[in-house]
C-alpha positions as CSV (number, residue, x, y, z in Angstrom):
1,M,-33.9,50.8,52.2
2,S,-30.6,52.3,51.7
3,G,-28.6,49.9,53.9
4,H,-31.1,47.2,54.3
5,R,-31.2,44.2,51.9
6,V,-34.4,42.5,51.1
7,P,-34.3,38.9,50.0
8,Y,-35.8,38.1,46.7
9,A,-39.1,36.4,46.7
10,P,-41.6,36.3,43.9
11,A,-44.7,38.2,44.5
12,T,-47.8,36.1,45.1
13,G,-50.1,38.8,46.2
14,C,-51.0,40.2,49.5
15,S,-50.6,38.4,52.8
16,P,-53.7,36.9,54.4
17,A,-53.6,39.6,57.0
18,G,-53.9,42.2,54.2
19,Q,-51.0,44.2,55.4
20,G,-49.5,44.3,51.9
21,S,-46.4,42.4,52.7
22,V,-44.8,40.0,50.2
23,A,-45.3,36.3,51.0
24,R,-42.3,34.1,50.6
25,R,-42.4,30.9,48.8
26,E,-39.9,28.1,49.0
27,A,-38.0,27.2,45.8
28,P,-39.0,23.9,44.6
29,A,-36.5,21.1,45.0
30,L,-35.0,19.9,41.7
31,S,-36.3,16.5,40.9
32,T,-34.2,13.7,39.5
33,L,-35.7,14.2,36.1
34,S,-34.8,17.9,36.1
35,V,-31.2,17.1,37.0
36,R,-31.0,14.5,34.3
37,L,-32.5,16.9,31.8
38,L,-30.1,19.7,32.8
39,A,-27.1,17.3,32.6
40,G,-28.2,16.0,29.1
41,C,-28.5,19.6,27.8
42,L,-25.1,20.4,29.2
43,V,-23.5,17.3,27.5
44,L,-25.3,18.2,24.3
45,L,-23.9,21.8,24.5
46,L,-20.4,20.5,25.1
47,L,-20.7,18.1,22.1
48,V,-21.8,20.9,19.9
49,L,-19.0,23.2,21.1
50,S,-16.4,20.5,20.6
51,W,-17.6,20.1,17.1
52,L,-17.5,23.8,16.3
53,V,-14.1,24.6,17.9
54,P,-12.1,22.8,15.1
55,L,-14.1,24.5,12.5
56,V,-13.4,27.9,13.9
57,S,-9.7,27.2,14.5
58,A,-9.3,25.7,11.0
59,D,-10.1,29.1,9.5
60,G,-7.3,30.6,11.5
61,G,-4.4,29.1,9.5
62,P,-2.9,26.1,7.9
63,T,-2.8,22.8,9.7
64,Q,0.3,20.9,10.7
65,D,-0.4,18.4,7.9
66,E,-0.5,21.1,5.3
67,V,2.8,22.5,6.5
68,N,4.4,19.0,6.6
69,A,3.2,18.3,3.0
70,V,5.3,21.2,1.8
71,A,8.2,20.6,4.3
72,R,8.4,17.0,3.0
73,K,9.6,18.3,-0.3
74,L,12.5,20.3,1.2
75,F,15.8,19.2,2.8
76,C,17.2,20.6,6.0
77,P,19.8,23.3,5.5
78,V,21.9,22.0,8.3
79,C,21.6,18.2,8.2
80,E,22.5,16.4,5.0
81,N,19.7,14.6,3.2
82,T,17.2,15.0,6.0
83,P,13.7,16.0,5.0
84,L,12.5,19.2,6.6
85,D,9.3,17.7,8.1
86,V,11.3,15.3,10.4
87,C,14.3,17.3,11.2
88,P,14.4,18.6,14.8
89,T,16.9,21.5,14.4
90,E,16.0,25.1,15.1
91,A,16.6,26.1,11.5
92,C,14.0,23.6,10.4
93,Q,11.5,24.9,13.0
94,Q,12.1,28.4,11.5
95,W,11.6,27.1,8.0
96,R,8.3,25.4,8.9
97,E,7.1,28.7,10.4
98,V,8.0,30.5,7.2
99,I,6.0,27.8,5.3
100,R,3.1,28.2,7.7
101,S,3.0,32.0,7.3
102,Q,3.2,31.7,3.5
103,L,0.4,29.2,3.4
104,A,-1.6,31.5,5.6
105,E,-0.9,34.3,3.0
106,G,-2.4,32.0,0.3
107,R,0.7,31.0,-1.5
108,S,0.7,27.7,-3.4
109,E,3.1,24.8,-2.7
110,A,5.0,25.6,-6.0
111,E,5.5,29.2,-5.0
112,I,6.8,28.2,-1.6
113,L,9.3,25.7,-3.1
114,D,10.4,28.3,-5.6
115,Y,10.9,30.8,-2.8
116,F,13.3,28.4,-0.9
117,A,15.1,27.4,-4.1
118,H,15.7,31.0,-5.0
119,L,17.1,31.8,-1.5
120,Y,19.1,28.7,-0.9
121,G,19.6,27.0,-4.2
122,D,18.2,23.9,-5.8
123,S,20.0,21.6,-3.3
124,V,17.3,22.2,-0.7
125,L,14.6,20.7,-3.0
126,A,13.9,17.0,-2.5
127,E,13.1,16.6,-6.2
128,P,15.1,18.3,-8.8
129,P,13.3,21.0,-10.8
130,P,12.4,20.1,-14.4
131,R,15.1,22.4,-15.8
132,Q,17.8,20.0,-14.4
133,W,16.6,16.9,-16.1
134,A,19.8,16.6,-18.1
135,A,21.8,16.3,-14.9
136,W,19.8,13.3,-13.9
137,L,19.5,11.7,-17.3
138,L,23.1,12.1,-18.5
139,P,24.7,9.5,-16.2
140,V,22.0,7.0,-17.3
141,L,22.7,7.7,-20.9
142,I,26.5,7.3,-20.4
143,V,26.0,3.9,-18.7
144,V,23.7,2.7,-21.5
145,A,26.1,3.8,-24.2
146,G,29.1,2.2,-22.5
147,T,27.3,-1.0,-22.0
148,S,26.2,-1.1,-25.6
149,A,29.7,-0.4,-26.9
150,L,31.2,-3.1,-24.6
151,A,28.6,-5.7,-25.7
152,Y,29.3,-4.9,-29.4
153,W,33.1,-5.2,-29.0
154,L,32.8,-8.5,-27.0
155,R,30.5,-10.0,-29.6
156,R,32.8,-9.0,-32.4
157,W,35.9,-10.2,-30.6
158,A,34.4,-13.6,-29.8
159,R,32.8,-14.2,-33.3
160,P,35.0,-16.4,-35.5
161,V,36.0,-15.0,-38.8
162,A,34.6,-16.9,-41.8
163,V,37.4,-17.7,-44.2
164,S,37.2,-19.9,-47.3
165,V,39.3,-23.0,-47.7
166,E,41.2,-21.7,-50.6
167,E,42.2,-18.6,-48.7
168,T,43.4,-20.7,-45.8
169,R,45.6,-23.0,-48.0
170,A,47.0,-20.1,-49.9
171,E,47.9,-18.3,-46.6
172,S,49.2,-21.4,-44.9
173,I,51.5,-22.8,-47.7
174,P,53.4,-20.3,-49.6
175,E,54.7,-21.3,-53.0
176,S,58.3,-20.6,-52.4
177,D,59.3,-20.8,-48.8
178,P,63.0,-21.4,-48.3
179,Y,62.4,-23.2,-45.0
180,L,59.9,-25.7,-46.5
181,E,62.2,-26.4,-49.4
182,R,65.1,-27.2,-47.1
183,L,62.9,-29.4,-44.9
184,E,61.7,-31.4,-48.0
185,R,65.4,-31.9,-49.1
186,E,66.4,-33.1,-45.7
187,L,63.5,-35.5,-45.5
188,A,64.3,-36.9,-48.9
189,E,67.9,-37.5,-47.9
190,W,66.8,-39.2,-44.7
191,D,64.5,-41.6,-46.5
192,R,67.2,-42.9,-48.7
């Protein structure tokens, strides 16, 4: 038995000769039904595993969509006015990995944006922080005030000044004007 191999065969009892040897039985051939049943179970197992794999991997860290949701609110440090989620530079890749690791640590979107603003300044933020509202509102207020002042001045300049008839006569004909007196004398001489 030490160097000798015995093929496996299920025991069915003693041989007809009664010698105590094990009788061999042929393995039954797989029927078409058995093959189909085995293939169906295999397909079902693959479907269940394909459904479970995303659930297991989702617990491993943040998805690309979660990273891009935060990256969309930051600008690239290298390219001017390029959102971080679409920029292909190496610096942006590194920043997205930092975002991924901070999301995995459980930090919120606001905390991550504050982290980048603290390190690189508010210029990396796609939206200005609330504390800089005056910087965005001041130019609008200047334009509105300038337009209002110009409209007021133009209306006042174009409006005719109401003057009474007596004031007009008094201003137009002075009582003693040497020029008018001379003109009247010369006309009187001419008519003669």
